[in-house]
C-alpha positions, -999 to 999 in steps of 0.1 A, spaced: 488 -256 -584 476 -291 -592 501 -314 -608 490 -337 -636 507 -367 -653 498 -370 -689 505 -405 -704 502 -409 -742 525 -422 -768 514 -396 -794 539 -368 -789 519 -343 -810 489 -348 -788 508 -346 -756 525 -314 -767 492 -297 -775 475 -310 -744 503 -300 -722 502 -265 -736 464 -263 -730 467 -276 -695 495 -252 -685 475 -223 -699 446 -235 -676 469 -233 -646 481 -269 -641 516 -282 -637 521 -310 -662 546 -338 -666 545 -361 -697 553 -397 -701 551 -413 -736 549 -449 -726 537 -470 -697 571 -480 -683 582 -443 -682 550 -433 -665 554 -458 -637 590 -446 -632 582 -409 -629 549 -413 -609 550 -404 -573 526 -390 -546 530 -354 -558 506 -360 -587 470 -349 -581 455 -366 -612 465 -388 -641 454 -386 -678 460 -420 -692 457 -431 -729 444 -467 -733 461 -476 -766 498 -475 -762 525 -499 -776 542 -521 -751 525 -515 -718 490 -502 -725 469 -480 -703 450 -509 -687 483 -524 -675 495 -491 -662 463 -485 -643 465 -520 -628 499 -513 -614 490 -478 -602 460 -491 -583 482 -516 -564 498 -486 -546 479 -454 -552 444 -439 -551 452 -409 -574 423 -399 -596 427 -413 -632 408 -402 -663 411 -426 -693 415 -411 -728 398 -437 -750 387 -441 -786 351 -437 -795 346 -473 -805 363 -488 -774 334 -496 -752 351 -527 -738 382 -507 -728 361 -481 -711 342 -507 -690 374 -527 -682 391 -494 -672 364 -485 -648 364 -520 -633 402 -517 -628 398 -485 -609 397 -456 -634 376 -427 -620 363 -414 -653 369 -415 -691 366 -391 -720 363 -402 -756 387 -390 -783 385 -367 -801 372 -346 -772 364 -309 -767 391 -290 -748 365 -274 -725 349 -307 -716 383 -322 -707 392 -292 -684 357 -294 -668 361 -331 -662 396 -326 -646 384 -298 -623 353 -317 -613 372 -347 -603 399 -327 -585 372 -309 -565 357 -342 -554 390 -356 -543 404 -326 -525 387 -324 -492 371 -290 -485 380 -279 -450 347 -260 -446 329 -293 -452 351 -311 -428 342 -286 -401 305 -288 -407 292 -304 -375 258 -310 -390 272 -339 -410 284 -371 -392 321 -376 -394 319 -414 -390 295 -442 -398 294 -476 -382 273 -503 -398 278 -539 -387 316 -542 -387 321 -515 -413 335 -481 -401 337 -452 -425 355 -421 -413 345 -392 -436 371 -367 -423 400 -390 -428 384 -406 -459 392 -441 -445 370 -472 -445 376 -504 -426 358 -537 -418 365 -556 -386 395 -532 -381 409 -542 -415 416 -513 -439 396 -514 -472 416 -505 -502 391 -482 -520 399 -458 -548 390 -421 -542 359 -424 -564 347 -456 -547 350 -439 -513 330 -410 -526 303 -433 -539 302 -450 -505 300 -416 -487 271 -404 -509 252 -436 -502 257 -432 -465 247 -396 -466 213 -407 -481 205 -429 -452 171 -446 -458 167 -429 -491 171 -440 -527 199 -421 -545 195 -419 -582 222 -427 -607 220 -391 -620 226 -378 -584 256 -401 -580 270 -392 -614 267 -354 -608 280 -355 -572 309 -379 -577 319 -376 -614 307 -341 -621 286 -350 -651 250 -358 -659 241 -395 -661 236 -410 -695 218 -444 -700 247 -455 -722 273 -446 -697 280 -474 -672 305 -455 -651 283 -452 -620 272 -488 -622 307 -501 -625 319 -480 -595 291 -493 -574 299 -529 -585 335 -524 -576 325 -511 -542 302 -541 -536 331 -565 -544 354 -548 -519 329 -548 -490 332 -581 -471 300 -600 -462 280 -586 -434 277 -606 -402 239 -600 -402 236 -615 -437 221 -584 -453 234 -569 -486 252 -536 -484 236 -519 -514 203 -526 -530 197 -518 -567 162 -505 -574 154 -509 -611 149 -475 -628 153 -457 -595 189 -460 -583 206 -474 -552 199 -477 -515 224 -484 -488 211 -510 -463 216 -498 -427 195 -524 -410 167 -550 -415 140 -524 -417 157 -507 -446 162 -541 -463 126 -550 -460 
């Protein structure tokens, strides 16, 4: 049973949401403010639902502190007109967001899609047709252990950032579209108005140190998608 932490200052909403999530088979703990959330959070939680607008410590501040220590998947609960909050949340390391008021079915689908992508499937791990490790320049990415390092220094990637990197690596020498990344990493179709994929790729770029060969890690191809640069031939 997956354990979720629901963080929202509206007790009526948290009561209804907790009831829904429990019916759907989740174990749910509720925190009604940011400070309480940080006190109760530990590594037993599989996913966090985090409201942005809370008095005192808001959701952005909570996310910043969580990301200093944990890679747990986080879904932002955000108001319809809060475009800036959504983008900032993704830049701070949120994995996805859903706009209030939301459809119950959509919320459950988003949660399950994100959990599927962050809980490694043993049948995939044992598939010998897929490489378990990639080495490019000084970058090493171990797919089985879900660990990335550069020059033997661990890279502090969120779960979603690692999955984006993995998908780019799996498409060696091929352009991967934004829609493919959105569906395979976030579990939703890409929308031109949704900047989630672009922000996750941007965050990944910022965390990858400069290559010794001077090449970029990821090329953006306008209206097509992204291409991971393995060598000079790919770059050209």
